[in-house]
TIVO-2410 file (N, C-alpha, C; in nm, 3 decimals):
# residues 82
REC num residu      c1      c2      c3 atome chaine
REC   1      M  -1.105  -0.924   0.605     N      A
REC   1      M  -1.033  -0.799   0.604    CA      A
REC   1      M  -1.038  -0.739   0.463     C      A
REC   2      N  -1.064  -0.610   0.458     N      A
REC   2      N  -1.066  -0.541   0.330    CA      A
REC   2      N  -0.928  -0.477   0.309     C      A
REC   3      V  -0.849  -0.538   0.224     N      A
REC   3      V  -0.712  -0.493   0.202    CA      A
REC   3      V  -0.710  -0.352   0.143     C      A
REC   4      L  -0.801  -0.323   0.050     N      A
REC   4      L  -0.805  -0.189  -0.009    CA      A
REC   4      L  -0.825  -0.083   0.099     C      A
REC   5      E  -0.912  -0.109   0.195     N      A
REC   5      E  -0.935  -0.013   0.303    CA      A
REC   5      E  -0.809   0.007   0.387     C      A
REC   6      E  -0.736  -0.100   0.412     N      A
REC   6      E  -0.611  -0.089   0.489    CA      A
REC   6      E  -0.507  -0.006   0.412     C      A
REC   7      V  -0.501  -0.027   0.281     N      A
REC   7      V  -0.408   0.050   0.197    CA      A
REC   7      V  -0.450   0.197   0.198     C      A
REC   8      K  -0.579   0.223   0.186     N      A
REC   8      K  -0.628   0.362   0.191    CA      A
REC   8      K  -0.587   0.429   0.321     C      A
REC   9      K  -0.607   0.359   0.433     N      A
REC   9      K  -0.570   0.416   0.564    CA      A
REC   9      K  -0.421   0.450   0.569     C      A
REC  10      A  -0.339   0.361   0.516     N      A
REC  10      A  -0.194   0.385   0.517    CA      A
REC  10      A  -0.158   0.505   0.431     C      A
REC  11      I  -0.221   0.517   0.315     N      A
REC  11      I  -0.191   0.629   0.226    CA      A
REC  11      I  -0.237   0.760   0.288     C      A
REC  12      V  -0.356   0.762   0.347     N      A
REC  12      V  -0.407   0.884   0.411    CA      A
REC  12      V  -0.316   0.923   0.527     C      A
REC  13      K  -0.261   0.824   0.596     N      A
REC  13      K  -0.170   0.851   0.708    CA      A
REC  13      K  -0.042   0.921   0.662     C      A
REC  14      I   0.011   0.879   0.546     N      A
REC  14      I   0.137   0.939   0.500    CA      A
REC  14      I   0.116   1.060   0.409     C      A
REC  15      Q  -0.005   1.076   0.355     N      A
REC  15      Q  -0.037   1.188   0.266    CA      A
REC  15      Q  -0.160   1.261   0.320     C      A
REC  16      P  -0.147   1.329   0.433     N      A
REC  16      P  -0.263   1.399   0.489    CA      A
REC  16      P  -0.321   1.497   0.385     C      A
REC  17      G  -0.452   1.500   0.378     N      A
REC  17      G  -0.516   1.591   0.285    CA      A
REC  17      G  -0.546   1.529   0.149     C      A
REC  18      I  -0.498   1.407   0.124     N      A
REC  18      I  -0.525   1.342  -0.004    CA      A
REC  18      I  -0.674   1.306  -0.010     C      A
REC  19      D  -0.732   1.317  -0.126     N      A
REC  19      D  -0.871   1.279  -0.148    CA      A
REC  19      D  -0.878   1.127  -0.151     C      A
REC  20      A  -0.939   1.066  -0.050     N      A
REC  20      A  -0.946   0.920  -0.039    CA      A
REC  20      A  -1.018   0.858  -0.158     C      A
REC  21      D  -1.103   0.934  -0.226     N      A
REC  21      D  -1.174   0.883  -0.344    CA      A
REC  21      D  -1.079   0.857  -0.461     C      A
REC  22      K  -0.962   0.919  -0.457     N      A
REC  22      K  -0.862   0.897  -0.562    CA      A
REC  22      K  -0.785   0.766  -0.543     C      A
REC  23      I  -0.797   0.708  -0.424     N      A
REC  23      I  -0.723   0.585  -0.393    CA      A
REC  23      I  -0.806   0.465  -0.437     C      A
REC  24      I  -0.785   0.428  -0.561     N      A
REC  24      I  -0.855   0.316  -0.622    CA      A
REC  24      I  -0.750   0.216  -0.671     C      A
REC  25      P  -0.789   0.091  -0.695     N      A
REC  25      P  -0.689  -0.008  -0.737    CA      A
REC  25      P  -0.604   0.034  -0.856     C      A
REC  26      A  -0.661   0.104  -0.952     N      A
REC  26      A  -0.586   0.142  -1.072    CA      A
REC  26      A  -0.498   0.265  -1.052     C      A
REC  27      A  -0.509   0.331  -0.938     N      A
REC  27      A  -0.432   0.453  -0.915    CA      A
REC  27      A  -0.282   0.423  -0.911     C      A
REC  28      R  -0.206   0.504  -0.985     N      A
REC  28      R  -0.061   0.492  -0.986    CA      A
REC  28      R  -0.005   0.582  -0.876     C      A
REC  29      F   0.093   0.528  -0.804     N      A
REC  29      F   0.145   0.603  -0.690    CA      A
REC  29      F   0.203   0.738  -0.729     C      A
REC  30      K   0.296   0.738  -0.821     N      A
REC  30      K   0.366   0.862  -0.856    CA      A
REC  30      K   0.275   0.958  -0.933     C      A
REC  31      E   0.214   0.909  -1.040     N      A
REC  31      E   0.139   0.995  -1.129    CA      A
REC  31      E   0.005   1.040  -1.074     C      A
REC  32      D  -0.070   0.950  -1.010     N      A
REC  32      D  -0.206   0.982  -0.967    CA      A
REC  32      D  -0.214   1.028  -0.821     C      A
REC  33      L  -0.128   0.971  -0.736     N      A
REC  33      L  -0.138   0.999  -0.593    CA      A
REC  33      L  -0.022   1.084  -0.541     C      A
REC  34      E   0.075   1.115  -0.629     N      A
REC  34      E   0.191   1.197  -0.593    CA      A
REC  34      E   0.267   1.139  -0.474     C      A
REC  35      I   0.285   1.007  -0.478     N      A
REC  35      I   0.360   0.937  -0.373    CA      A
REC  35      I   0.495   0.898  -0.431     C      A
REC  36      D   0.602   0.952  -0.371     N      A
REC  36      D   0.736   0.923  -0.418    CA      A
REC  36      D   0.790   0.798  -0.348     C      A
REC  37      S   0.913   0.763  -0.376     N      A
REC  37      S   0.969   0.639  -0.322    CA      A
REC  37      S   0.979   0.643  -0.169     C      A
REC  38      L   1.012   0.757  -0.112     N      A
REC  38      L   1.019   0.767   0.034    CA      A
REC  38      L   0.880   0.748   0.095     C      A
REC  39      S   0.780   0.807   0.034     N      A
REC  39      S   0.643   0.792   0.084    CA      A
REC  39      S   0.596   0.648   0.070     C      A
REC  40      K   0.642   0.579  -0.035     N      A
REC  40      K   0.606   0.437  -0.049    CA      A
REC  40      K   0.662   0.355   0.067     C      A
REC  41      V   0.783   0.387   0.107     N      A
REC  41      V   0.844   0.317   0.221    CA      A
REC  41      V   0.764   0.347   0.348     C      A
REC  42      E   0.725   0.473   0.367     N      A
REC  42      E   0.645   0.509   0.484    CA      A
REC  42      E   0.510   0.436   0.482     C      A
REC  43      M   0.450   0.424   0.363     N      A
REC  43      M   0.324   0.352   0.348    CA      A
REC  43      M   0.344   0.205   0.385     C      A
REC  44      A   0.453   0.147   0.338     N      A
REC  44      A   0.482   0.006   0.368    CA      A
REC  44      A   0.498  -0.014   0.518     C      A
REC  45      L   0.565   0.078   0.585     N      A
REC  45      L   0.583   0.068   0.730    CA      A
REC  45      L   0.448   0.075   0.802     C      A
REC  46      A   0.361   0.164   0.755     N      A
REC  46      A   0.228   0.176   0.815    CA      A
REC  46      A   0.148   0.047   0.794     C      A
REC  47      L   0.160  -0.011   0.675     N      A
REC  47      L   0.090  -0.138   0.646    CA      A
REC  47      L   0.148  -0.252   0.729     C      A
REC  48      E   0.279  -0.254   0.744     N      A
REC  48      E   0.343  -0.358   0.825    CA      A
REC  48      E   0.290  -0.353   0.968     C      A
REC  49      D   0.279  -0.233   1.023     N      A
REC  49      D   0.228  -0.218   1.159    CA      A
REC  49      D   0.082  -0.260   1.168     C      A
REC  50      A   0.001  -0.217   1.072     N      A
REC  50      A  -0.142  -0.246   1.075    CA      A
REC  50      A  -0.173  -0.394   1.053     C      A
REC  51      L  -0.093  -0.459   0.968     N      A
REC  51      L  -0.124  -0.597   0.929    CA      A
REC  51      L  -0.031  -0.700   0.993     C      A
REC  52      D   0.063  -0.654   1.073     N      A
REC  52      D   0.158  -0.743   1.140    CA      A
REC  52      D   0.230  -0.834   1.041     C      A
REC  53      M   0.292  -0.772   0.943     N      A
REC  53      M   0.371  -0.845   0.843    CA      A
REC  53      M   0.488  -0.760   0.800     C      A
REC  54      T   0.580  -0.822   0.728     N      A
REC  54      T   0.698  -0.751   0.678    CA      A
REC  54      T   0.694  -0.750   0.526     C      A
REC  55      L   0.716  -0.632   0.470     N      A
REC  55      L   0.726  -0.618   0.325    CA      A
REC  55      L   0.872  -0.587   0.292     C      A
REC  56      Q   0.928  -0.661   0.200     N      A
REC  56      Q   1.068  -0.647   0.163    CA      A
REC  56      Q   1.089  -0.527   0.070     C      A
REC  57      D   1.204  -0.460   0.084     N      A
REC  57      D   1.236  -0.346  -0.001    CA      A
REC  57      D   1.233  -0.383  -0.149     C      A
REC  58      A   1.283  -0.501  -0.181     N      A
REC  58      A   1.286  -0.545  -0.321    CA      A
REC  58      A   1.144  -0.557  -0.378     C      A
REC  59      E   1.050  -0.598  -0.294     N      A
REC  59      E   0.911  -0.609  -0.340    CA      A
REC  59      E   0.852  -0.472  -0.367     C      A
REC  60      L   0.891  -0.374  -0.289     N      A
REC  60      L   0.835  -0.240  -0.303    CA      A
REC  60      L   0.885  -0.170  -0.429     C      A
REC  61      E   1.002  -0.208  -0.478     N      A
REC  61      E   1.058  -0.142  -0.596    CA      A
REC  61      E   0.970  -0.158  -0.719     C      A
REC  62      D   0.903  -0.272  -0.731     N      A
REC  62      D   0.822  -0.299  -0.849    CA      A
REC  62      D   0.677  -0.253  -0.836     C      A
REC  63      I   0.640  -0.201  -0.722     N      A
REC  63      I   0.502  -0.159  -0.700    CA      A
REC  63      I   0.477  -0.025  -0.767     C      A
REC  64      K   0.380  -0.023  -0.857     N      A
REC  64      K   0.347   0.100  -0.929    CA      A
REC  64      K   0.206   0.148  -0.901     C      A
REC  65      T   0.115   0.055  -0.865     N      A
REC  65      T  -0.025   0.092  -0.844    CA      A
REC  65      T  -0.075   0.039  -0.710     C      A
REC  66      V  -0.189   0.090  -0.670     N      A
REC  66      V  -0.253   0.043  -0.548    CA      A
REC  66      V  -0.284  -0.106  -0.561     C      A
REC  67      Q  -0.325  -0.150  -0.679     N      A
REC  67      Q  -0.356  -0.292  -0.699    CA      A
REC  67      Q  -0.234  -0.380  -0.676     C      A
REC  68      H  -0.117  -0.333  -0.713     N      A
REC  68      H   0.005  -0.410  -0.688    CA      A
REC  68      H   0.024  -0.434  -0.538     C      A
REC  69      V  -0.003  -0.333  -0.457     N      A
REC  69      V   0.011  -0.349  -0.312    CA      A
REC  69      V  -0.095  -0.446  -0.259     C      A
REC  70      I  -0.217  -0.432  -0.309     N      A
REC  70      I  -0.325  -0.522  -0.268    CA      A
REC  70      I  -0.287  -0.666  -0.300     C      A
REC  71      D  -0.239  -0.689  -0.420     N      A
REC  71      D  -0.200  -0.825  -0.461    CA      A
REC  71      D  -0.089  -0.880  -0.373     C      A
REC  72      L   0.010  -0.797  -0.343     N      A
REC  72      L   0.122  -0.839  -0.259    CA      A
REC  72      L   0.073  -0.878  -0.120     C      A
REC  73      I  -0.009  -0.794  -0.061     N      A
REC  73      I  -0.059  -0.822   0.074    CA      A
REC  73      I  -0.147  -0.945   0.075     C      A
REC  74      E  -0.236  -0.958  -0.024     N      A
REC  74      E  -0.323  -1.075  -0.029    CA      A
REC  74      E  -0.243  -1.204  -0.044     C      A
REC  75      S  -0.137  -1.201  -0.124     N      A
REC  75      S  -0.054  -1.321  -0.139    CA      A
REC  75      S   0.016  -1.354  -0.008     C      A
REC  76      R   0.062  -1.252   0.065     N      A
REC  76      R   0.124  -1.274   0.194    CA      A
REC  76      R   0.026  -1.331   0.295     C      A
REC  77      L  -0.099  -1.281   0.293     N      A
REC  77      L  -0.200  -1.329   0.386    CA      A
REC  77      L  -0.236  -1.475   0.357     C      A
REC  78      K  -0.241  -1.512   0.229     N      A
REC  78      K  -0.270  -1.651   0.194    CA      A
REC  78      K  -0.163  -1.746   0.247     C      A
REC  79      V  -0.038  -1.705   0.234     N      A
REC  79      V   0.075  -1.787   0.284    CA      A
REC  79      V   0.068  -1.797   0.436     C      A
REC  80      R   0.043  -1.685   0.499     N      A
REC  80      R   0.040  -1.682   0.645    CA      A
REC  80      R  -0.076  -1.764   0.701     C      A
REC  81      N  -0.188  -1.764   0.630     N      A
REC  81      N  -0.307  -1.835   0.679    CA      A
REC  81      N  -0.316  -1.979   0.631     C      A
REC  82      A  -0.218  -2.021   0.553     N      A
REC  82      A  -0.223  -2.159   0.500    CA      A
REC  82      A  -0.179  -2.261   0.604     C      A
***
C-alpha cells in the first residue's frame, strides 16, 4: 500500500480543487495546503474509512506535515500487521 497516495486521496476529498502535485511529504497543512484544524479532522476521518483504522484526536494535534501523517499511519500499520 502506498500511504502517500492514500493521504493524497483523503486531502483531495476534503479540499476539492487542490493541486495534487502540492501534496508532498514536506508540505505543511496550514501554510502550504491551506488545511485548517477542522479539515485535518475531516482528512483523518477519510483516512480512517479508507484504511480501516482509528486515529486519536491527540495524535492529530501534533501533525504539521504530510510526512507526519504518513509516519503515523505506517507505525499503526506495523503494529496491526505484527
